[in-house]
Each structure stands twice: as structure tokens, then as C-alpha cells.
KOLTI-400894 format. One record per residue (C-alpha): residue number from 1; y, x, z. Coordinates in nm, 2 decimals, padded with zeros to 4 digits. Each point is the difference from the previous one (the first is absolute). Layout:
BEGIN
REC num      Y      X      Z
REC NUM      Y      X      Z
...
//
This chain:
BEGIN
REC num      Y      X      Z
REC   1  02.09  10.05  07.04
REC   2  00.17  00.11  00.30
REC   3  00.24  00.30 -00.02
REC   4 -00.12  00.26  00.17
REC   5 -00.05  00.36  00.01
REC   6 -00.31  00.25  00.01
REC   7  00.15  00.24  00.29
REC   8 -00.22  00.34  00.08
REC   9 -00.30 -00.07  00.05
REC  10 -00.01 -00.01  00.44
REC  11 -00.21  00.20  00.23
REC  12 -00.34 -00.21  00.10
REC  13  00.12 -00.27  00.27
REC  14 -00.07  00.19  00.32
REC  15  00.03 -00.11  00.40
REC  16  00.34  00.14  00.16
REC  17 -00.10  00.30  00.19
REC  18 -00.22 -00.07  00.28
REC  19 -00.02 -00.34 -00.10
REC  20 -00.33 -00.02 -00.07
REC  21 -00.22  00.20  00.26
REC  22 -00.06 -00.18  00.28
REC  23  00.32  00.01  00.30
REC  24 -00.14 -00.03  00.38
REC  25 -00.27 -00.25 -00.04
REC  26  00.09 -00.18 -00.30
REC  27 -00.16  00.11 -00.34
REC  28  00.12 -00.16 -00.34
REC  29 -00.20 -00.13 -00.29
REC  30 -00.21  00.33 -00.14
REC  31  00.18  00.13 -00.26
REC  32 -00.13 -00.11 -00.37
REC  33  00.01  00.28 -00.28
REC  34  00.33  00.01 -00.11
REC  35  00.03 -00.19 -00.34
REC  36  00.15  00.12 -00.29
REC  37  00.32 -00.15 -00.13
REC  38  00.04 -00.13 -00.37
REC  39  00.36 -00.06 -00.10
REC  40  00.31 -00.01  00.26
REC  41  00.29 -00.17 -00.12
REC  42  00.36 -00.01  00.13
REC  43  00.17 -00.36  00.01
REC  44  00.35 -00.05  00.06
REC  45  00.12 -00.24  00.23
REC  46  00.30 -00.13  00.22
REC  47 -00.14  00.21  00.29
REC  48 -00.05  00.32 -00.19
REC  49 -00.29  00.09 -00.19
REC  50 -00.40 -00.04  00.09
REC  51 -00.30  00.07 -00.06
REC  52 -00.36 -00.14 -00.15
REC  53 -00.27  00.27  00.04
REC  54 -00.28 -00.17 -00.23
REC  55 -00.41  00.04  00.09
REC  56 -00.06 -00.26 -00.34
REC  57 -00.39 -00.07 -00.03
REC  58 -00.11  00.03 -00.33
REC  59 -00.06 -00.41 -00.07
REC  60  00.23 -00.18  00.26
REC  61 -00.02 -00.35  00.12
REC  62  00.33  00.05  00.19
REC  63  00.22  00.22  00.14
REC  64  00.06  00.04  00.38
REC  65  00.33  00.13  00.07
REC  66  00.04  00.17  00.37
REC  67  00.35  00.02  00.16
REC  68  00.00  00.24  00.35
REC  69  00.12 -00.03  00.35
REC  70  00.33  00.12  00.16
REC  71 -00.17  00.26  00.15
REC  72 -00.18  00.17 -00.30
REC  73 -00.07  00.04 -00.35
REC  74 -00.30 -00.05 -00.27
REC  75 -00.14  00.25  00.19
REC  76 -00.13 -00.22  00.22
REC  77 -00.36  00.01  00.08
REC  78 -00.11 -00.36 -00.09
REC  79  00.25  00.01 -00.29
REC  80 -00.21  00.32 -00.09
REC  81 -00.32 -00.15  00.03
REC  82  00.09 -00.29 -00.20
REC  83  00.14  00.21 -00.26
REC  84 -00.37  00.20 -00.02
REC  85 -00.23 -00.29  00.00
REC  86  00.16 -00.31 -00.18
REC  87  00.07  00.16 -00.35
REC  88 -00.40  00.02 -00.06
REC  89 -00.04 -00.37  00.09
REC  90  00.26 -00.11 -00.21
REC  91  00.26  00.01  00.21
REC  92  00.33  00.11 -00.12
REC  93  00.21  00.22  00.27
REC  94  00.36  00.01  00.00
REC  95  00.18  00.25  00.29
REC  96  00.34 -00.12  00.02
REC  97  00.29  00.24  00.18
REC  98  00.27 -00.21  00.07
REC  99  00.33  00.14 -00.10
REC 100  00.05  00.16  00.37
REC 101 -00.32  00.23 -00.02
REC 102  00.10  00.11 -00.33
REC 103  00.33  00.09  00.08
REC 104 -00.18  00.23  00.32
REC 105  00.20 -00.24  00.26
REC 106 -00.16  00.00  00.35
REC 107  00.07 -00.38  00.04
REC 108 -00.08 -00.36 -00.12
REC 109  00.29 -00.18 -00.11
REC 110  00.00 -00.37  00.08
REC 111 -00.23 -00.26 -00.11
REC 112  00.24 -00.17 -00.24
REC 113  00.04  00.37 -00.22
REC 114 -00.37  00.02  00.02
REC 115 -00.07 -00.28 -00.13
REC 116  00.29  00.03 -00.29
REC 117 -00.16  00.30 -00.12
REC 118 -00.37 -00.10  00.03
REC 119  00.17 -00.28 -00.22
REC 120  00.14  00.25 -00.25
REC 121 -00.32  00.19 -00.04
REC 122 -00.25 -00.27 -00.08
REC 123  00.05 -00.02 -00.38
REC 124 -00.06  00.31  00.03
REC 125 -00.38 -00.08  00.18
REC 126 -00.05 -00.35 -00.21
REC 127  00.09  00.19 -00.39
REC 128 -00.06  00.36  00.11
REC 129  00.11  00.34 -00.28
REC 130 -00.27  00.18 -00.14
REC 131 -00.26 -00.26  00.09
REC 132  00.03  00.20  00.29
REC 133 -00.24 -00.33  00.18
REC 134 -00.27 -00.02 -00.29
REC 135 -00.10 -00.34 -00.17
REC 136 -00.22 -00.26  00.10
REC 137 -00.28 -00.06 -00.28
REC 138  00.16 -00.20 -00.17
REC 139  00.30  00.21 -00.08
REC 140  00.25 -00.09  00.27
REC 141  00.22  00.12  00.32
REC 142 -00.18 -00.08  00.29
REC 143  00.14 -00.22  00.21
REC 144  00.17  00.12  00.30
REC 145 -00.12 -00.03  00.42
REC 146  00.31  00.07  00.22
REC 147 -00.10  00.20  00.33
REC 148  00.09  00.28  00.24
REC 149  00.01  00.09  00.31
REC 150  00.19 -00.10  00.32
REC 151  00.32 -00.04 -00.11
REC 152 -00.11  00.02 -00.37
REC 153 -00.19 -00.27  00.06
REC 154  00.28 -00.21  00.10
REC 155  00.17  00.06 -00.28
REC 156 -00.28 -00.11 -00.20
REC 157  00.00 -00.28  00.19
REC 158  00.39 -00.13 -00.01
REC 159  00.01  00.04 -00.40
REC 160 -00.37 -00.11 -00.10
REC 161  00.16 -00.35 -00.14
REC 162  00.26  00.18 -00.24
REC 163 -00.23  00.28 -00.17
REC 164 -00.29 -00.18 -00.16
REC 165 -00.25  00.16  00.25
REC 166 -00.30 -00.15  00.03
REC 167 -00.12  00.07  00.33
REC 168  00.14  00.17  00.27
REC 169 -00.16  00.33  00.25
REC 170  00.12  00.06  00.31
REC 171 -00.11  00.32  00.19
REC 172  00.04  00.04  00.38
REC 173  00.26 -00.32 -00.02
REC 174  00.29  00.06  00.27
REC 175 -00.04 -00.36  00.17
REC 176  00.25  00.12  00.23
REC 177  00.17  00.30  00.17
REC 178 -00.22  00.13  00.30
REC 179  00.03 -00.24  00.27
REC 180  00.20 -00.20 -00.17
REC 181 -00.22 -00.33 -00.07
REC 182  00.30 -00.25 -00.03
REC 183  00.15  00.22 -00.32
REC 184 -00.29 -00.14 -00.18
REC 185 -00.04  00.05 -00.40
REC 186 -00.21 -00.19 -00.11
REC 187  00.25 -00.24 -00.14
REC 188 -00.01  00.32 -00.30
REC 189 -00.42 -00.08 -00.04
REC 190  00.03 -00.36  00.06
REC 191  00.31  00.02 -00.38
REC 192 -00.36  00.12 -00.17
REC 193 -00.18 -00.19  00.08
REC 194  00.15 -00.33 -00.03
REC 195  00.16  00.10 -00.37
REC 196 -00.45 -00.03 -00.05
REC 197  00.01  00.39 -00.04
REC 198 -00.35  00.17  00.16
REC 199  00.05  00.26  00.29
REC 200 -00.19  00.29  00.14
REC 201  00.13  00.09  00.32
REC 202 -00.21  00.28  00.18
REC 203  00.05  00.07  00.33
REC 204 -00.04  00.30  00.29
REC 205 -00.20 -00.14  00.30
REC 206  00.21  00.17  00.23
REC 207  00.38 -00.04 -00.23
REC 208  00.26 -00.06  00.22
REC 209  00.15 -00.14 -00.27
REC 210 -00.19 -00.27  00.01
REC 211 -00.32 -00.04  00.06
REC 212 -00.23 -00.19 -00.20
REC 213 -00.09 -00.30  00.24
REC 214  00.42 -00.04 -00.02
REC 215  00.06 -00.09 -00.36
REC 216  00.03 -00.36 -00.07
REC 217 -00.28 -00.26 -00.10
REC 218 -00.09 -00.03 -00.32
REC 219  00.08  00.39  00.00
REC 220 -00.36  00.20  00.08
REC 221  00.04  00.43  00.01
REC 222 -00.26  00.14 -00.12
REC 223 -00.06  00.23  00.37
REC 224 -00.02  00.36 -00.05
REC 225 -00.19  00.09  00.37
REC 226  00.16  00.16  00.27
REC 227  00.30  00.15 -00.25
REC 228  00.36  00.02  00.07
REC 229  00.29 -00.06 -00.24
REC 230 -00.05  00.31 -00.23
REC 231 -00.40 -00.12  00.01
REC 232 -00.01  00.32  00.25
REC 233 -00.35  00.02  00.26
REC 234 -00.09  00.06  00.28
REC 235 -00.18  00.29  00.13
REC 236 -00.18 -00.17  00.21
REC 237  00.01 -00.35 -00.23
REC 238 -00.35  00.07 -00.10
REC 239  00.12 -00.04 -00.34
REC 240 -00.04  00.28 -00.30
REC 241  00.33  00.04 -00.18
REC 242 -00.21 -00.02 -00.35
REC 243 -00.12 -00.39  00.12
REC 244  00.36 -00.08  00.06
REC 245  00.11  00.14 -00.36
REC 246 -00.33 -00.17 -00.18
REC 247  00.09 -00.33  00.21
REC 248  00.35  00.00 -00.18
REC 249 -00.10  00.07 -00.34
REC 250 -00.29 -00.18 -00.05
REC 251  00.23 -00.30  00.18
REC 252  00.29  00.01 -00.31
REC 253 -00.26  00.09 -00.24
REC 254 -00.21 -00.35  00.09
REC 255  00.34 -00.21 -00.01
REC 256  00.17  00.15 -00.29
REC 257 -00.29 -00.03 -00.22
REC 258 -00.08 -00.35  00.11
REC 259  00.38 -00.13 -00.12
REC 260 -00.01 -00.25 -00.28
REC 261  00.22  00.20 -00.21
REC 262 -00.28  00.33  00.03
REC 263 -00.27 -00.21 -00.06
//
């Protein structure tokens, strides 16, 4: 069992100030009920302590580990929505804070540092202390899907082949910097599929970091209508933010529960 320290229970994750309200004519996904976390573990990594906030299912079929982006933490509305909805459907959610966020820093470190920390904390996801993930009907620790949003999705993709993840979820994958399509990161995605691992990409139709139709052949993202990189939708789009949340949750739930390890 991986060594982990139980941390003082964190406040339920909430979006950063102003991030959940409409900005201009953009509205983020409707905020779901704030989930009540279970155990909160701190895990030592070469980059400093990371933190895992558990949202366990009663009899989980698998665990979905979700890392945050470079511009925010685990209070991102899509991560909060998944933590609120999926445990009731048999998926334990583990929200992972990288060491730079735990330390209160404002800027993310280099990708290699993020990857090093993720690899180091993975044993605490695969075999958590205190049965934090819950146990399957067979009495075993649930298998783990690696996932995240934006930069966290990139980390999950780059490390999946080493960690033993049973699949990868990429929310708002930053396929390229805005306006720089020639700087494609598609290789991080094809490395996942090339290793034979299931991959789900959920992408906003108006994401400046890569729209769904820009993804390479063989990768078919779930499109979130009218949504940008934060899954915010325009007030004049005619799309209800609650529909955006429902689209994301349904896509992720259906995919995870259809994975061979979950059946």
C-alpha cells in the first residue's frame, strides 16, 4: 500500500473567485451541488507534497483520477461536476492537486516536473491508504483511469503507459497553443491509442486550443456545443450551461462504465 498522510480535510473544492459566474457573454457550466469529499491524503513526490481528495463510490467499479490545468485547481466546474455525479454511478473520483498548487504557487512548473510528480503519486491512487477509494464487489481495490483537464490531460496522456492506467480521459485537451496549429501535441494522444489504451477526449466546439475537427484521424472527441476551453458557453449561443454540464457528465460516465475493467 502506498504511503500517504491523511491531511486535514480540505474545504469542498470551489472555483476561483469569479470563475463560476458569467464573464462578458460567456457562462461556465452550471455549478453542480458541491460534493462532500471523503479522505484527503498528502503524498510526497520529488516536486513536493501532492494532495488527493477522494470522492468514493459505495461499491466502485473503478477510480477516475483527475488532474487540474495550469491555470486553476480542482475547483474547475467540470471536475467538480464529475466528483458530484459519478460516485453514485459506481465511479470513485480522486481529485489530484499537483505540488505547485499545494504550495500556493501561481505558475505551473515544466511538464517534466508535472509528470514526475504524477508518476510518484500514482501508487497512492492504485493502492490508497485507509481504503479511500472503496472496494469493488470482489473486495479488491478498483482499477484506475488516468485523466485531467487541459495540462492535467497532457500529464495523464504522457504517463499512462508507465503507470498502469486502464484508460485515459482528456478534458479540454490543449491540442496546440491558440493560433499555432503547427505546434500540435497530437503525438501525446496517439501515444495513448498506440499503446492500446482506451482514450476519451471531451472538447469544446469553440476551444481555441483545438476544435474537435482539428484532432487527428482515429481520435473522435465528444463535442460540447458552443463551449470554449473552460467549457463556458456564450450567452447568445442558445445553450443552457446546465446542458453543458450534463453533456460532459454523461459522456464521461458512459465511457468509463463501458471500459472492460468496469464490467
